KOLMIMAR-458930 format. One record per residue: residue in one letter; x, y, z of N, C-alpha, C, O, CB in turn; residue number from 1. Coordinates in nm, 4 decimals, padded with zeros to 6 digits. Glycine has a CB too. Layout:
# residues N
PT   residuo        nxx        nyy        nzz       caxx       cayy       cazz        cxx        cyy        czz        oxx        oyy        ozz       cbxx       cbyy       cbzz   num
PT         A          X          Y          Z          X          Y          Z          X          Y          Z          X          Y          Z          X          Y          Z   NUM
...
This chain:
# residues 139
PT   residuo        nxx        nyy        nzz       caxx       cayy       cazz        cxx        cyy        czz        oxx        oyy        ozz       cbxx       cbyy       cbzz   num
PT         M   -10.1448    07.4262   -09.3967   -10.0668    07.4616   -09.2850   -10.0433    07.3357   -09.2004   -10.1357    07.2558   -09.1848   -10.1345    07.5730   -09.2051     1
PT         E   -09.9151    07.3141   -09.1420   -09.9098    07.2057   -09.0745   -09.7976    07.2401   -08.9687   -09.7000    07.3112   -08.9927   -09.8871    07.0847   -09.1654     2
PT         I   -09.8288    07.1735   -08.8369   -09.7290    07.2060   -08.7253   -09.6945    07.0586   -08.6697   -09.7541    06.9564   -08.7037   -09.7974    07.3141   -08.5998     3
PT         N   -09.5945    07.0655   -08.5839   -09.5568    06.9376   -08.5018   -09.5295    06.9734   -08.3740   -09.4642    07.0751   -08.3506   -09.4377    06.8605   -08.5525     4
PT         L   -09.5790    06.8897   -08.2718   -09.5472    06.9067   -08.1322   -09.4639    06.8064   -08.0897   -09.4761    06.6943   -08.1390   -09.6600    06.9107   -08.0489     5
PT         K   -09.3781    06.8299   -08.0030   -09.2944    06.7293   -07.9274   -09.2783    06.7608   -07.7848   -09.2597    06.8771   -07.7491   -09.1582    06.7175   -07.9864     6
PT         L   -09.2848    06.6574   -07.6962   -09.2701    06.6712   -07.5535   -09.1221    06.7025   -07.5313   -09.0293    06.6376   -07.5794   -09.3175    06.5409   -07.4754     7
PT         D   -09.1126    06.7985   -07.4607   -08.9675    06.8393   -07.4246   -08.9247    06.7757   -07.2800   -08.8245    06.7062   -07.2632   -08.9559    07.0100   -07.4184     8
PT         R   -09.0133    06.8102   -07.1846   -08.9897    06.7402   -07.0514   -09.1214    06.7742   -06.9729   -09.1851    06.8742   -07.0062   -08.8467    06.7950   -06.9691     9
PT         K   -09.1602    06.7021   -06.8797   -09.2725    06.7191   -06.7906   -09.3853    06.7550   -06.8878   -09.4272    06.6719   -06.9683   -09.2470    06.8315   -06.6751    10
PT         M   -09.4328    06.8757   -06.8800   -09.5567    06.9187   -06.9670   -09.5145    07.0278   -07.0598   -09.5990    07.0933   -07.1209   -09.6818    06.9726   -06.8769    11
PT         R   -09.3692    07.0520   -07.0740   -09.3211    07.1487   -07.1600   -09.3311    07.0895   -07.3105   -09.2903    06.9756   -07.3333   -09.1737    07.1885   -07.1164    12
PT         I   -09.3853    07.1683   -07.4098   -09.3967    07.1143   -07.5529   -09.3206    07.2105   -07.6307   -09.3137    07.3289   -07.5981   -09.5491    07.1002   -07.6096    13
PT         I   -09.2603    07.1593   -07.7385   -09.2065    07.2450   -07.8496   -09.2955    07.2223   -07.9716   -09.3127    07.1101   -08.0192   -09.0522    07.2102   -07.8841    14
PT         G   -09.3487    07.3278   -08.0178   -09.4249    07.3366   -08.1363   -09.3335    07.3834   -08.2449   -09.2595    07.4797   -08.2249   -09.5444    07.4276   -08.1195    15
PT         T   -09.3353    07.3177   -08.3626   -09.2542    07.3511   -08.4778   -09.3416    07.3792   -08.6020   -09.4293    07.2995   -08.6355   -09.1554    07.2375   -08.5064    16
PT         S   -09.3180    07.4893   -08.6677   -09.4000    07.5160   -08.7903   -09.3399    07.4590   -08.9263   -09.2241    07.4174   -08.9267   -09.4172    07.6698   -08.8043    17
PT         E   -09.4017    07.4571   -09.0180   -09.3447    07.4078   -09.1628   -09.2132    07.4694   -09.1854   -09.1227    07.4035   -09.2368   -09.4418    07.4501   -09.2911    18
PT         L   -09.1956    07.6040   -09.1465   -09.0635    07.6609   -09.1822   -08.9638    07.6536   -09.0595   -08.8597    07.7193   -09.0560   -09.0815    07.8123   -09.2301    19
PT         G   -09.0020    07.5739   -08.9663   -08.9109    07.5345   -08.8575   -08.8895    07.6347   -08.7445   -08.7913    07.6348   -08.6702   -08.7814    07.5043   -08.9150    20
PT         H   -08.9875    07.7164   -08.7397   -09.0087    07.8179   -08.6284   -09.0622    07.7427   -08.5009   -09.1535    07.6609   -08.5121   -09.1159    07.9353   -08.6749    21
PT         N   -09.0046    07.7714   -08.3802   -09.0519    07.6985   -08.2594   -09.1231    07.7866   -08.1798   -09.0938    07.9056   -08.1686   -08.9444    07.6377   -08.1792    22
PT         T   -09.2294    07.7239   -08.1158   -09.2987    07.7800   -08.0059   -09.3054    07.7015   -07.8873   -09.3384    07.5834   -07.8989   -09.4235    07.8106   -08.0415    23
PT         I   -09.2784    07.7501   -07.7713   -09.2669    07.6645   -07.6557   -09.3852    07.6904   -07.5630   -09.4199    07.8046   -07.5328   -09.1327    07.6878   -07.5827    24
PT         F   -09.4492    07.5737   -07.5168   -09.5620    07.5793   -07.4358   -09.5202    07.5108   -07.2993   -09.4354    07.4221   -07.2893   -09.6854    07.5101   -07.5073    25
PT         D   -09.5890    07.5629   -07.2021   -09.5811    07.4881   -07.0625   -09.7110    07.5157   -06.9921   -09.8112    07.5639   -07.0450   -09.4533    07.5395   -06.9658    26
PT         T   -09.6961    07.4762   -06.8551   -09.8100    07.5019   -06.7843   -09.7596    07.5166   -06.6380   -09.6406    07.5097   -06.6072   -09.9179    07.3907   -06.8060    27
PT         H   -09.8598    07.5370   -06.5524   -09.8363    07.5545   -06.4083   -09.7720    07.4428   -06.3248   -09.8026    07.3301   -06.3637   -09.9599    07.5823   -06.3497    28
PT         P   -09.6941    07.4483   -06.2242   -09.6673    07.3330   -06.1632   -09.7717    07.2587   -06.0947   -09.7531    07.1431   -06.0565   -09.5761    07.3554   -06.0839    29
PT         S   -09.8881    07.3255   -06.0770   -10.0197    07.2451   -06.0239   -10.0499    07.1330   -06.1216   -10.0862    07.0217   -06.0835   -10.1585    07.3443   -06.0126    30
PT         A   -10.0335    07.1670   -06.2512   -10.0666    07.0825   -06.3587   -09.9657    06.9946   -06.4114   -09.9868    06.9241   -06.5102   -10.1108    07.1553   -06.4579    31
PT         G   -09.8485    06.9966   -06.3438   -09.7447    06.9179   -06.3803   -09.6305    06.9834   -06.4785   -09.5437    06.9209   -06.5393   -09.8066    06.8027   -06.4399    32
PT         G   -09.6485    07.0997   -06.4784   -09.5558    07.1788   -06.5660   -09.4417    07.2525   -06.4765   -09.4359    07.2369   -06.3545   -09.6436    07.2904   -06.6514    33
PT         E   -09.3627    07.3245   -06.5408   -09.2533    07.3883   -06.4834   -09.2713    07.5455   -06.4892   -09.1866    07.6178   -06.4368   -09.1266    07.3419   -06.5546    34
PT         D   -09.3760    07.5948   -06.5497   -09.3952    07.7365   -06.5600   -09.2852    07.8006   -06.6364   -09.2456    07.9081   -06.5915   -09.4062    07.7976   -06.4264    35
PT         T   -09.2306    07.7561   -06.7398   -09.1104    07.7967   -06.8167   -09.1562    07.8703   -06.9394   -09.0705    07.9228   -07.0106   -09.0214    07.6734   -06.8564    36
PT         A   -09.2874    07.8793   -06.9716   -09.3413    07.9279   -07.1061   -09.4807    07.9401   -07.0856   -09.5341    07.8771   -06.9943   -09.3119    07.8333   -07.2292    37
PT         P   -09.5536    08.0233   -07.1697   -09.6823    08.0517   -07.1662   -09.7676    07.9187   -07.1833   -09.7185    07.8234   -07.2439   -09.7093    08.1544   -07.2688    38
PT         T   -09.8782    07.9136   -07.1370   -09.9797    07.8118   -07.1547   -10.0427    07.8151   -07.2806   -10.0585    07.9262   -07.3311   -10.0783    07.8201   -07.0575    39
PT         P   -10.0825    07.7136   -07.3423   -10.1599    07.6963   -07.4682   -10.2652    07.8186   -07.4822   -10.2749    07.8812   -07.5878   -10.2381    07.5493   -07.4664    40
PT         M   -10.3348    07.8448   -07.3804   -10.4430    07.9418   -07.3610   -10.3958    08.0912   -07.3725   -10.4608    08.1761   -07.4335   -10.5064    07.9179   -07.2229    41
PT         E   -10.2729    08.1164   -07.3062   -10.2051    08.2301   -07.3167   -10.1458    08.2680   -07.4532   -10.1465    08.3822   -07.4991   -10.1105    08.2238   -07.2245    42
PT         I   -10.0930    08.1566   -07.5143   -10.0518    08.1749   -07.6530   -10.1729    08.2023   -07.7502   -10.1536    08.2819   -07.8421   -09.9748    08.0492   -07.6986    43
PT         L   -10.2880    08.1464   -07.7378   -10.3950    08.1748   -07.8119   -10.4363    08.3163   -07.8161   -10.4702    08.3770   -07.9176   -10.4938    08.0993   -07.7703    44
PT         L   -10.4296    08.3682   -07.6822   -10.4633    08.5049   -07.6753   -10.3521    08.5996   -07.7255   -10.3865    08.7041   -07.7806   -10.4988    08.5367   -07.5371    45
PT         Q   -10.2164    08.5693   -07.7098   -10.1238    08.6304   -07.7715   -10.1368    08.6331   -07.9345   -10.1133    08.7365   -07.9971   -10.0071    08.5710   -07.7246    46
PT         A   -10.1720    08.5240   -07.9917   -10.1874    08.5040   -08.1203   -10.2814    08.5969   -08.1798   -10.2519    08.6657   -08.2775   -10.2219    08.3772   -08.1419    47
PT         M   -10.4152    08.6007   -08.1115   -10.5186    08.6827   -08.1493   -10.4827    08.8400   -08.1583   -10.5122    08.9165   -08.2500   -10.6271    08.6575   -08.0541    48
PT         A   -10.4070    08.8706   -08.0321   -10.3599    09.0064   -08.0270   -10.2603    09.0429   -08.1333   -10.2678    09.1551   -08.1836   -10.3017    09.0316   -07.8980    49
PT         A   -10.1571    08.9486   -08.1765   -10.0541    08.9612   -08.2715   -10.1165    08.9785   -08.4015   -10.0743    09.0633   -08.4801   -09.9619    08.8464   -08.2702    50
PT         C   -10.2241    08.8954   -08.4309   -10.2867    08.9100   -08.5789   -10.3516    09.0514   -08.5926   -10.3298    09.1178   -08.6940   -10.4080    08.7909   -08.6095    51
PT         S   -10.4290    09.0972   -08.4943   -10.4775    09.2243   -08.5085   -10.3683    09.3362   -08.5069   -10.3774    09.4344   -08.5806   -10.5744    09.2446   -08.4049    52
PT         F   -10.2734    09.3192   -08.4273   -10.1554    09.4199   -08.4289   -10.1011    09.4251   -08.5606   -10.0801    09.5377   -08.6057   -10.0405    09.3841   -08.3302    53
PT         M   -10.0704    09.3128   -08.6412   -10.0233    09.3208   -08.7758   -10.1086    09.3972   -08.8744   -10.0667    09.4801   -08.9553   -10.0059    09.1900   -08.8239    54
PT         D   -10.2266    09.3607   -08.8581   -10.3531    09.4372   -08.9357   -10.3254    09.5845   -08.9144   -10.2973    09.6546   -09.0117   -10.5160    09.3978   -08.8704    55
PT         V   -10.3318    09.6359   -08.7908   -10.3395    09.7723   -08.7560   -10.2077    09.8451   -08.8039   -10.2153    09.9551   -08.8587   -10.3623    09.7858   -08.6023    56
PT         V   -10.0921    09.7846   -08.7834   -09.9759    09.8431   -08.8392   -09.9752    09.8588   -08.9951   -09.9385    09.9627   -09.0500   -09.8622    09.7625   -08.7971    57
PT         S   -10.0160    09.7540   -09.0582   -10.0292    09.7525   -09.1994   -10.1286    09.8609   -09.2565   -10.0981    09.9352   -09.3498   -10.0727    09.6157   -09.2395    58
PT         I   -10.2390    09.8627   -09.1978   -10.3416    09.9705   -09.2323   -10.3049    10.1164   -09.2200   -10.3334    10.2022   -09.3035   -10.4568    09.9527   -09.1483    59
PT         I   -10.2295    10.1387   -09.0918   -10.1792    10.2713   -09.0677   -10.0742    10.3070   -09.1640   -10.0683    10.4201   -09.2123   -10.1279    10.2844   -08.9313    60
PT         R   -09.9923    10.2146   -09.1926   -09.8762    10.2395   -09.3067   -09.9171    10.2555   -09.4276   -09.8579    10.3317   -09.5041   -09.7813    10.1361   -09.3229    61
PT         K   -10.0215    10.1882   -09.4627   -10.0932    10.2149   -09.6075   -10.1566    10.3475   -09.6148   -10.1852    10.3959   -09.7243   -10.2106    10.1078   -09.6402    62
PT         K   -10.1811    10.4114   -09.5001   -10.2319    10.5476   -09.4948   -10.1126    10.6505   -09.4953   -10.1333    10.7707   -09.4784   -10.3218    10.5659   -09.3664    63
PT         R   -10.0034    10.6052   -09.5126   -09.8744    10.6783   -09.5299   -09.8539    10.7512   -09.3847   -09.8174    10.8688   -09.3826   -09.8814    10.7917   -09.6643    64
PT         K   -09.8754    10.6871   -09.2765   -09.8570    10.7394   -09.1549   -09.7415    10.6773   -09.0888   -09.7206    10.5575   -09.1082   -09.9730    10.7279   -09.0797    65
PT         E   -09.6647    10.7460   -09.0130   -09.5454    10.6754   -08.9442   -09.5862    10.6052   -08.8068   -09.6548    10.6615   -08.7215   -09.4271    10.7851   -08.9138    66
PT         V   -09.5394    10.4842   -08.7962   -09.5678    10.4110   -08.6980   -09.4287    10.3942   -08.6192   -09.3397    10.3176   -08.6561   -09.6352    10.2858   -08.7470    67
PT         I   -09.4224    10.4773   -08.5045   -09.2989    10.4558   -08.4256   -09.2991    10.3344   -08.3290   -09.1992    10.2670   -08.3040   -09.2723    10.5790   -08.3457    68
PT         N   -09.4251    10.3140   -08.2767   -09.4432    10.1863   -08.1831   -09.5917    10.1767   -08.1759   -09.6703    10.2714   -08.1783   -09.3732    10.1992   -08.0244    69
PT         L   -09.6213    10.0427   -08.1663   -09.7551    09.9993   -08.1299   -09.7551    09.8884   -08.0135   -09.6815    09.7899   -08.0188   -09.8251    09.9438   -08.2587    70
PT         E   -09.8397    09.9121   -07.9134   -09.8458    09.8141   -07.8096   -09.9762    09.7852   -07.7984   -10.0637    09.8709   -07.8111   -09.7900    09.8526   -07.6833    71
PT         V   -10.0015    09.6474   -07.7709   -10.1408    09.5898   -07.7562   -10.1319    09.5172   -07.6240   -10.0394    09.4412   -07.5955   -10.1867    09.4885   -07.8811    72
PT         K   -10.2304    09.5442   -07.5480   -10.2470    09.4758   -07.4072   -10.3909    09.4051   -07.4261   -10.4888    09.4671   -07.4674   -10.2442    09.5951   -07.2664    73
PT         A   -10.3926    09.2746   -07.3929   -10.5076    09.2001   -07.4009   -10.5368    09.1447   -07.2458   -10.4529    09.0951   -07.1707   -10.4871    09.0824   -07.5137    74
PT         V   -10.6590    09.1636   -07.2221   -10.7096    09.1298   -07.0754   -10.8254    09.0168   -07.1150   -10.9100    09.0450   -07.1999   -10.7801    09.2823   -06.9810    75
PT         A   -10.8244    08.9067   -07.0586   -10.9176    08.8037   -07.0872   -10.9752    08.7518   -06.9674   -10.9162    08.7541   -06.8594   -10.8589    08.6984   -07.1618    76
PT         V   -11.1038    08.6993   -06.9869   -11.1834    08.6296   -06.8777   -11.2118    08.5000   -06.9328   -11.2538    08.4844   -07.0474   -11.3182    08.7037   -06.8343    77
PT         R   -11.1858    08.3944   -06.8404   -11.2127    08.2471   -06.8821   -11.3331    08.2063   -06.8072   -11.3664    08.2576   -06.7003   -11.0887    08.1445   -06.8493    78
PT         A   -11.3995    08.1083   -06.8699   -11.5013    08.0407   -06.8033   -11.4647    07.9602   -06.6689   -11.3539    07.9082   -06.6556   -11.5573    07.9519   -06.9003    79
PT         T   -11.5486    07.9543   -06.5857   -11.4979    07.8949   -06.4677   -11.5191    07.7437   -06.4669   -11.4585    07.6748   -06.3848   -11.5613    07.9577   -06.3491    80
PT         E   -11.6038    07.6894   -06.5563   -11.6303    07.5480   -06.5776   -11.5641    07.4940   -06.7041   -11.5497    07.5643   -06.8041   -11.7789    07.5246   -06.5841    81
PT         H   -11.5260    07.3722   -06.6969   -11.4664    07.3113   -06.8311   -11.5595    07.2963   -06.9352   -11.6734    07.2569   -06.9101   -11.4075    07.1760   -06.8127    82
PT         P   -11.5210    07.3250   -07.0567   -11.3900    07.3765   -07.1080   -11.3838    07.5199   -07.0534   -11.4815    07.5943   -07.0447   -11.3783    07.3718   -07.2742    83
PT         K   -11.2647    07.5491   -07.0195   -11.2488    07.6820   -06.9613   -11.1973    07.7919   -07.0762   -11.0875    07.8475   -07.0806   -11.1413    07.6699   -06.8365    84
PT         V   -11.3050    07.8056   -07.1633   -11.2888    07.8928   -07.2840   -11.2713    08.0530   -07.2464   -11.3105    08.0993   -07.1393   -11.4208    07.8716   -07.3791    85
PT         L   -11.2216    08.1130   -07.3259   -11.2200    08.2598   -07.3079   -11.3465    08.3194   -07.3344   -11.3927    08.3012   -07.4470   -11.1217    08.3240   -07.3921    86
PT         T   -11.4144    08.3899   -07.2490   -11.5533    08.4440   -07.2760   -11.5553    08.5848   -07.3128   -11.6427    08.6291   -07.3873   -11.6416    08.4281   -07.1581    87
PT         E   -11.4559    08.6623   -07.2600   -11.4324    08.8049   -07.2940   -11.2849    08.8348   -07.3183   -11.1955    08.7777   -07.2558   -11.4845    08.8956   -07.1818    88
PT         V   -11.2638    08.9264   -07.4113   -11.1287    08.9769   -07.4288   -11.1482    09.1286   -07.4570   -11.2352    09.1732   -07.5318   -11.0485    08.8994   -07.5487    89
PT         H   -11.0604    09.1998   -07.3908   -11.0542    09.3538   -07.4120   -10.9047    09.3877   -07.4543   -10.8072    09.3551   -07.3866   -11.0978    09.4398   -07.2682    90
PT         L   -10.8991    09.4500   -07.5622   -10.7758    09.4932   -07.6205   -10.7540    09.6436   -07.6214   -10.8389    09.7231   -07.6618   -10.7684    09.4432   -07.7558    91
PT         T   -10.6346    09.6774   -07.5741   -10.6031    09.8208   -07.5710   -10.4856    09.8441   -07.6717   -10.3782    09.7854   -07.6586   -10.5640    09.8691   -07.4208    92
PT         F   -10.5092    09.9259   -07.7654   -10.4129    09.9555   -07.8698   -10.3419    10.0883   -07.8325   -10.4169    10.1832   -07.8097   -10.4839    09.9648   -08.0115    93
PT         V   -10.2113    10.1084   -07.8232   -10.1424    10.2358   -07.7950   -10.0508    10.2552   -07.9176   -09.9528    10.1825   -07.9340   -10.0586    10.2334   -07.6526    94
PT         L   -10.0825    10.3512   -08.0010   -10.0059    10.3748   -08.1080   -09.9251    10.4994   -08.0819   -09.9802    10.6017   -08.0412   -10.0873    10.3827   -08.2274    95
PT         T   -09.7877    10.4922   -08.1060   -09.6989    10.6190   -08.0918   -09.6762    10.6469   -08.2403   -09.6277    10.5631   -08.3163   -09.5488    10.5971   -08.0012    96
PT         S   -09.7180    10.7827   -08.2811   -09.7055    10.8157   -08.4248   -09.7183    10.9678   -08.4236   -09.8131    11.0193   -08.3643   -09.8192    10.7416   -08.5207    97
PT         P   -09.6219    11.0458   -08.4901   -09.6197    11.1789   -08.5038   -09.7403    11.2389   -08.5820   -09.7777    11.3541   -08.5596   -09.4974    11.2115   -08.5637    98
PT         D   -09.8063    11.1511   -08.6833   -09.8973    11.2024   -08.7736   -10.0295    11.1232   -08.7773   -10.1237    11.1699   -08.8413   -09.8348    11.2067   -08.9044    99
PT         A   -10.0415    11.0067   -08.7127   -10.1728    10.9301   -08.7243   -10.2712    10.9940   -08.6362   -10.2429    11.0398   -08.5255   -10.1592    10.7780   -08.6857   100
PT         E   -10.4052    10.9956   -08.6975   -10.5004    11.0589   -08.6163   -10.5811    10.9593   -08.5441   -10.5858    10.8430   -08.5844   -10.5847    11.1469   -08.6943   101
PT         Q   -10.6481    11.0006   -08.4342   -10.7260    10.9039   -08.3646   -10.8325    10.8252   -08.4514   -10.8530    10.7042   -08.4419   -10.7935    10.9741   -08.2539   102
PT         S   -10.8903    10.9031   -08.5285   -10.9907    10.8429   -08.6100   -10.9282    10.7282   -08.7032   -10.9905    10.6288   -08.7406   -11.0597    10.9548   -08.6950   103
PT         E   -10.8014    10.7567   -08.7331   -10.7479    10.6481   -08.8328   -10.7010    10.5250   -08.7620   -10.6923    10.4185   -08.8232   -10.6263    10.7023   -08.9190   104
PT         L   -10.6704    10.5356   -08.6339   -10.6424    10.4277   -08.5437   -10.7706    10.3482   -08.5134   -10.7744    10.2254   -08.5208   -10.5799    10.4816   -08.4153   105
PT         D   -10.8666    10.4188   -08.4818   -10.9975    10.3626   -08.4525   -11.0482    10.2818   -08.5722   -11.0972    10.1706   -08.5526   -11.0975    10.4743   -08.4162   106
PT         R   -11.0385    10.3331   -08.6954   -11.0862    10.2694   -08.8100   -10.9874    10.1444   -08.8411   -11.0350    10.0420   -08.8902   -11.0949    10.3754   -08.9296   107
PT         A   -10.8710    10.1530   -08.8164   -10.7780    10.0377   -08.8484   -10.8153    09.9281   -08.7589   -10.8276    09.8150   -08.8059   -10.6244    10.0730   -08.8304   108
PT         V   -10.8338    09.9497   -08.6392   -10.8696    09.8472   -08.5319   -11.0136    09.7913   -08.5839   -11.0329    09.6700   -08.5920   -10.8782    09.9201   -08.3684   109
PT         E   -11.1027    09.8764   -08.6150   -11.2306    09.8291   -08.6449   -11.2261    09.7370   -08.7593   -11.2885    09.6311   -08.7526   -11.3212    09.9379   -08.6699   110
PT         L   -11.1506    09.7711   -08.8749   -11.1324    09.6865   -08.9817   -11.0742    09.5516   -08.9514   -11.1159    09.4455   -08.9979   -11.0546    09.7509   -09.0732   111
PT         S   -10.9714    09.5667   -08.8669   -10.9050    09.4543   -08.8124   -10.9874    09.3409   -08.7554   -10.9833    09.2240   -08.7936   -10.8215    09.4999   -08.7144   112
PT         Q   -11.0694    09.3955   -08.6504   -11.1504    09.3208   -08.5676   -11.2869    09.2629   -08.6375   -11.3458    09.1620   -08.5989   -11.1811    09.4085   -08.4508   113
PT         K   -11.3258    09.3454   -08.7471   -11.4548    09.3095   -08.8072   -11.4365    09.2520   -08.9552   -11.5315    09.1989   -09.0126   -11.5488    09.4377   -08.8083   114
PT         T   -11.3123    09.2644   -09.0140   -11.2967    09.2119   -09.1534   -11.1790    09.1244   -09.1661   -11.1904    09.0154   -09.2221   -11.2844    09.3238   -09.2539   115
PT         Y   -11.0600    09.1670   -09.1153   -10.9335    09.1081   -09.1474   -10.8828    08.9946   -09.0463   -10.8373    08.8890   -09.0901   -10.8330    09.2202   -09.1541   116
PT         C   -10.8914    09.0174   -08.9266   -10.8185    08.9217   -08.8349   -10.9020    08.7932   -08.8070   -11.0014    08.7889   -08.7346   -10.7849    08.9932   -08.6968   117
PT         G   -10.8468    08.6895   -08.8752   -10.9036    08.5611   -08.8689   -10.8918    08.5033   -08.7268   -10.9814    08.4288   -08.6867   -10.8379    08.4720   -08.9701   118
PT         A   -10.7918    08.5316   -08.6520   -10.7920    08.4781   -08.5126   -10.8981    08.5413   -08.4288   -10.9651    08.4734   -08.3511   -10.6572    08.4995   -08.4457   119
PT         S   -10.9140    08.6639   -08.4423   -11.0287    08.7417   -08.3633   -11.1459    08.6863   -08.3979   -11.2297    08.6613   -08.3113   -11.0404    08.8930   -08.3898   120
PT         A   -11.1688    08.6581   -08.5369   -11.3027    08.6092   -08.5848   -11.3264    08.4718   -08.5308   -11.4421    08.4405   -08.5025   -11.3121    08.6070   -08.7417   121
PT         M   -11.2249    08.3834   -08.5131   -11.2518    08.2607   -08.4407   -11.3025    08.2831   -08.2958   -11.3994    08.2191   -08.2550   -11.1266    08.1776   -08.4382   122
PT         F   -11.2418    08.3684   -08.2219   -11.2717    08.4092   -08.0914   -11.4288    08.4416   -08.0926   -11.5115    08.3792   -08.0261   -11.1788    08.5346   -08.0483   123
PT         Q   -11.4559    08.5437   -08.1743   -11.5981    08.5918   -08.1770   -11.6925    08.4939   -08.2163   -11.7939    08.4756   -08.1489   -11.6151    08.7032   -08.2648   124
PT         R   -11.6689    08.4298   -08.3185   -11.7616    08.3118   -08.3747   -11.7842    08.2070   -08.2549   -11.8910    08.1465   -08.2462   -11.6852    08.2293   -08.5125   125
PT         S   -11.6826    08.1883   -08.1654   -11.7081    08.0927   -08.0676   -11.7869    08.1443   -07.9497   -11.8137    08.0669   -07.8578   -11.5849    08.0379   -08.0242   126
PT         G   -11.8265    08.2730   -07.9465   -11.9066    08.3337   -07.8438   -11.8346    08.4313   -07.7606   -11.8947    08.5036   -07.6812   -11.9619    08.2335   -07.7595   127
PT         C   -11.6909    08.4354   -07.7793   -11.6065    08.5324   -07.6975   -11.6583    08.6851   -07.7352   -11.6663    08.7268   -07.8508   -11.4364    08.5112   -07.7351   128
PT         K   -11.6875    08.7507   -07.6328   -11.7085    08.8904   -07.6475   -11.5640    08.9723   -07.6616   -11.4839    08.9666   -07.5683   -11.7942    08.9398   -07.5206   129
PT         V   -11.5366    09.0418   -07.7710   -11.4124    09.1048   -07.7958   -11.4506    09.2531   -07.8042   -11.5324    09.2947   -07.8862   -11.3394    09.0488   -07.9269   130
PT         T   -11.3874    09.3302   -07.7153   -11.3970    09.4688   -07.7139   -11.2617    09.5393   -07.7179   -11.1611    09.4742   -07.6898   -11.4718    09.5086   -07.5978   131
PT         W   -11.2527    09.6704   -07.7515   -11.1238    09.7387   -07.7636   -11.1355    09.8878   -07.7453   -11.2421    09.9487   -07.7540   -11.0621    09.7099   -07.8970   132
PT         E   -11.0285    09.9376   -07.7214   -11.0132    10.0799   -07.7145   -10.8718    10.1270   -07.7670   -10.7754    10.0505   -07.7669   -11.0355    10.1248   -07.5692   133
PT         T   -10.8655    10.2487   -07.8088   -10.7418    10.2973   -07.8756   -10.6901    10.4249   -07.8030   -10.7656    10.5003   -07.7415   -10.7697    10.3283   -08.0303   134
PT         V   -10.5521    10.4440   -07.8150   -10.4841    10.5599   -07.7638   -10.3841    10.5890   -07.8543   -10.3229    10.4999   -07.9132   -10.4298    10.5444   -07.6297   135
PT         I   -10.3588    10.7288   -07.8730   -10.2523    10.7725   -07.9773   -10.1554    10.8482   -07.8755   -10.1988    10.9204   -07.7857   -10.3162    10.8784   -08.1138   136
PT         K   -10.0331    10.8268   -07.8963   -09.9261    10.8988   -07.8149   -09.8481    10.9687   -07.9259   -09.8303    10.9238   -08.0392   -09.8277    10.7956   -07.7195   137
PT         R   -09.8054    11.0818   -07.8790   -09.7179    11.1534   -07.9725   -09.5701    11.1465   -07.9270   -09.5468    11.1493   -07.8062   -09.7634    11.3015   -07.9850   138
PT         P   -09.4692    11.1377   -08.0157   -09.3299    11.1104   -07.9702   -09.2807    11.2490   -07.9049   -09.1675    11.2582   -07.8575   -09.2302    11.0598   -08.0999   139
C-alpha cells in the first residue's frame, strides 16, 4: 500500500491512493486551516467506522438477508493532553432490513469488531475503548 500527500493551500492536503483516489484533509482556522474538509483524526474515525460498516453489510448479505440501508454513527472521546489520541469510540449501527434479525446484526458487528476490522483492531490495540450498539429498522 502506498499513498502520496500534497499541500493544496494553507493546511489543506490532498491525499492520493495508488489507484488515484483522492482524500482531502484540512484543519480548523485556529490551526492555520480553512475548515474545508475533515481533519486527519476525523478521517481516522470515519475510516474505522467504514471498515466495520463494510464488514457488517457483507456478513448480513452472506446470510442472504436484504440490506436496504445501514447507517453508522461514531462518537469519540479524545485525550486532553498531547498526543490527543482517541480514548473511547462508541458506534451505533442502524440497519434497515425487512428480514434480518437483531441477533444477526449483533453477531455481524461482533465479528467485525473482534475478528475482521483491521482499523478497529488498530484502535483497540492502542488502548482505545470501542463499544457499540445495534438497531434494526423495518422498511
